[in-house]
Each structure stands twice: as structure tokens, then as C-alpha cells.
C-alpha positions as CSV (number, residue, x, y, z in Angstrom):
1,M,-0.2,-75.1,-231.9
2,T,-2.7,-72.5,-232.9
3,M,-6.4,-73.4,-233.1
4,Q,-8.6,-71.6,-235.6
5,N,-12.3,-71.0,-235.1
6,A,-15.0,-72.5,-237.2
7,I,-18.5,-71.5,-238.5
8,D,-21.3,-72.3,-236.1
9,W,-23.8,-74.2,-238.3
10,P,-27.6,-74.6,-237.7
11,E,-28.4,-78.3,-238.1
12,R,-30.5,-77.7,-241.3
13,F,-27.5,-76.3,-243.2
14,L,-24.7,-78.5,-241.8
15,P,-22.0,-78.8,-244.5
16,G,-22.4,-82.0,-246.5
17,T,-26.1,-82.4,-245.8
18,G,-27.3,-79.9,-248.4
19,D,-27.2,-80.0,-252.2
20,N,-24.2,-77.7,-252.6
21,F,-21.5,-76.5,-250.2
22,V,-18.4,-74.3,-250.8
23,S,-15.7,-73.1,-248.4
24,N,-13.3,-70.2,-249.2
25,E,-10.6,-68.7,-247.0
26,V,-7.8,-66.2,-247.1
27,I,-5.1,-65.6,-244.5
28,V,-3.0,-62.4,-245.0
29,E,-0.6,-60.1,-243.2
30,G,-1.0,-56.4,-242.7
31,V,-4.7,-56.0,-242.2
32,T,-6.8,-56.6,-239.1
33,A,-10.2,-58.1,-238.4
34,A,-11.4,-54.7,-237.2
35,R,-10.3,-53.2,-240.6
36,V,-12.0,-55.9,-242.6
37,W,-15.3,-56.0,-240.7
38,P,-16.8,-52.7,-241.9
39,Y,-16.2,-53.6,-245.6
40,L,-18.0,-56.9,-245.0
41,T,-21.0,-55.6,-243.0
42,D,-21.6,-52.3,-244.9
43,T,-23.4,-53.4,-248.0
44,S,-22.9,-50.0,-249.6
45,T,-19.2,-50.9,-250.1
46,W,-19.9,-54.3,-251.7
47,E,-20.2,-53.2,-255.3
48,S,-16.9,-51.2,-255.0
49,Y,-14.9,-54.4,-254.6
50,Y,-17.1,-57.3,-255.7
51,D,-18.8,-57.4,-259.1
52,A,-21.0,-60.5,-258.6
53,V,-23.6,-58.8,-256.5
54,T,-25.8,-55.7,-257.2
55,G,-29.0,-54.1,-256.3
56,V,-28.8,-54.5,-252.5
57,A,-32.0,-53.2,-251.0
58,F,-33.8,-53.2,-247.6
59,P,-37.5,-53.8,-248.1
60,E,-38.3,-53.4,-244.4
61,G,-36.0,-50.4,-243.9
62,G,-32.6,-50.3,-242.2
63,G,-29.3,-50.9,-243.8
64,P,-26.9,-50.5,-245.4
65,V,-25.0,-51.9,-242.4
66,L,-26.0,-55.4,-241.6
67,K,-27.3,-56.3,-238.1
68,E,-29.1,-59.3,-236.7
69,G,-32.7,-59.7,-238.0
70,L,-32.2,-57.2,-240.9
71,V,-33.9,-58.2,-244.1
72,F,-32.3,-57.4,-247.4
73,T,-32.4,-58.4,-251.0
74,F,-29.7,-58.6,-253.7
75,E,-29.1,-59.6,-257.3
76,P,-26.4,-62.3,-257.9
77,V,-24.5,-61.6,-261.1
78,G,-22.5,-64.0,-263.3
79,A,-22.4,-67.5,-264.5
80,G,-24.7,-69.9,-262.6
81,A,-26.2,-67.0,-260.7
82,V,-29.7,-67.4,-259.4
83,R,-32.6,-64.9,-259.2
84,T,-33.0,-62.1,-256.6
85,Q,-32.2,-63.4,-253.2
86,H,-34.3,-62.5,-250.2
87,A,-32.1,-62.6,-247.1
88,R,-32.2,-62.2,-243.3
89,V,-29.2,-61.7,-241.1
90,V,-29.0,-64.5,-238.5
91,V,-25.8,-63.6,-236.8
92,C,-23.8,-60.4,-236.8
93,R,-21.1,-60.0,-234.1
94,A,-18.1,-57.8,-234.6
95,P,-14.6,-59.1,-233.9
96,G,-13.0,-58.2,-230.6
97,E,-9.9,-59.0,-228.6
98,G,-9.5,-62.8,-229.0
99,V,-13.1,-63.1,-230.4
100,P,-13.8,-63.7,-234.1
101,G,-16.3,-61.6,-236.0
102,R,-19.3,-63.7,-237.1
103,L,-21.8,-62.9,-239.8
104,S,-24.4,-65.2,-241.4
105,W,-27.6,-64.8,-243.3
106,T,-30.2,-67.1,-244.7
107,A,-31.4,-66.4,-248.2
108,G,-33.6,-68.0,-250.8
109,Q,-35.7,-67.8,-253.8
110,D,-39.3,-68.9,-254.2
111,G,-41.1,-70.1,-257.2
112,A,-42.0,-73.4,-258.7
113,P,-40.6,-76.4,-256.8
114,E,-37.7,-76.7,-259.3
115,E,-36.8,-73.1,-258.7
116,R,-36.8,-73.1,-254.9
117,L,-33.5,-72.5,-253.1
118,E,-32.5,-72.1,-249.4
119,V,-29.1,-70.8,-248.5
120,L,-27.0,-70.1,-245.4
121,H,-24.0,-67.9,-246.1
122,A,-21.6,-67.6,-243.2
123,W,-18.5,-65.6,-242.5
124,L,-15.8,-65.7,-239.8
125,V,-13.2,-62.9,-239.5
126,E,-10.4,-63.3,-237.0
127,D,-7.0,-62.0,-236.1
128,L,-4.2,-64.5,-236.0
129,P,-0.8,-64.3,-234.3
130,G,1.9,-62.6,-236.3
131,G,-0.2,-59.7,-237.5
132,R,-2.4,-61.9,-239.8
133,V,-6.1,-61.9,-240.4
134,R,-8.2,-64.9,-241.5
135,V,-11.5,-64.6,-243.4
136,L,-13.5,-67.7,-243.9
137,T,-16.7,-67.8,-245.8
138,Q,-18.8,-70.9,-246.3
139,E,-22.2,-71.5,-247.9
140,T,-24.7,-74.4,-247.9
141,Q,-27.4,-74.4,-250.5
142,I,-30.5,-76.6,-250.6
143,G,-32.8,-77.1,-253.6
144,P,-32.8,-77.9,-257.3
145,P,-30.8,-74.8,-258.4
146,A,-28.1,-75.9,-255.9
147,V,-28.0,-79.4,-257.4
148,E,-27.4,-77.9,-260.8
149,L,-24.8,-75.4,-259.6
150,A,-22.9,-78.2,-257.8
151,R,-22.5,-80.0,-261.1
152,Q,-20.7,-77.1,-262.9
153,V,-17.0,-77.2,-263.4
154,P,-15.4,-75.0,-262.6
155,D,-17.6,-74.3,-259.6
156,P,-19.0,-70.7,-260.1
157,M,-20.0,-70.2,-256.5
158,L,-16.5,-71.2,-255.3
159,N,-14.9,-68.9,-257.8
160,R,-17.3,-66.0,-257.0
161,H,-16.7,-66.3,-253.3
162,Q,-12.9,-66.3,-253.7
163,A,-13.3,-63.2,-255.8
164,W,-15.3,-61.7,-252.9
165,L,-12.6,-62.5,-250.4
166,R,-9.9,-61.0,-252.7
167,G,-11.9,-57.8,-253.2
168,L,-12.7,-57.6,-249.5
169,I,-9.1,-57.9,-248.4
170,A,-8.0,-55.4,-251.1
171,A,-10.6,-52.9,-250.0
172,A,-9.7,-53.2,-246.3
173,S,-6.0,-53.0,-247.2
174,D,-6.4,-50.0,-249.4
175,G,-9.0,-48.2,-247.3
176,R,-11.2,-47.5,-250.3
């Protein structure tokens, strides 16, 4: 039996304890975690394969490649999207032999109490036996906008994240 890794969650964002949670995953053959990783962590590539995020910026400098502690902003696009997100990378560890890549950031929006939102978006990228790669992304959201988003059917966050995964794998496979 093969065991798969899981996201390491801070207590505050533990799945099922927030107002909205989604989990998306792909497992495909023919691409490696090492090939996927640069497309995930280099924000200058995001808009080439994912159309639900734009305007990535680094108000404190650095970027476009994510690293622990880096602050960035971005504009979500599409149905159910919230305002500009202010994010900080919490974990950024590249995949290695037998070790999954891990990336997570906290994000949020300020404003009136009904507009406040806190997010933890986490990624896991790992090679599996048989020449396969697994990419898992999960997000917990806390706040009134998350409550509203969780009520929508179909779930726009779930659909947007699945599109991000499809685009990520296509970019890594094509070598765009």
C-alpha cells in the first residue's frame, strides 16, 4: 500500500473549522514534481495558464518567485471573487527525493466587519510510484465573504482551483 502525504495545517485554519473549505487534486503520469514546482512558485507564469488571478505584485520587493516570508498581492478574477488579496508565504519547500514540495500562504482582505476575510491556501506536490505526480491544493477561509462563497452552487472556489490545477499540469507538461 502506498501512503500519500497531507497538508500540514495550522490550528487556526484546520479544515472543517472555518467558514469555507475546498480540496482539489490531480494525479497524472508523465510529469514530475520538479517540473511542476517552478510553474507553481514563479508567479510570473500564473497568468499564462490560469485566468482567475491577475495583478500579482510585491509591495515589499522580491518576487516573482515565492519564498518563505515573501509578501505579495493579487487580484482574484471571476464569479464569487473577492477583492485584492494581501498574502504572505508561510511555507515554501521544494520537492526532493522522497520529499513532497510544500507551499502555503495566508491571505486576507480588510474592511468593514462583513468584508473581512482570512485565508490559508496550501499546496503539496509529490512524485508517486509509476512516473506519476500528485498535486493537492486546499484552502480554508474564515469570514463573512467565505460564508457567502460556501453557499454558492456550483462552488466557484472549487471550480477555480481545479482550473488552476489543470493549467498548472498543462504548463508543466508543455514546458511553456
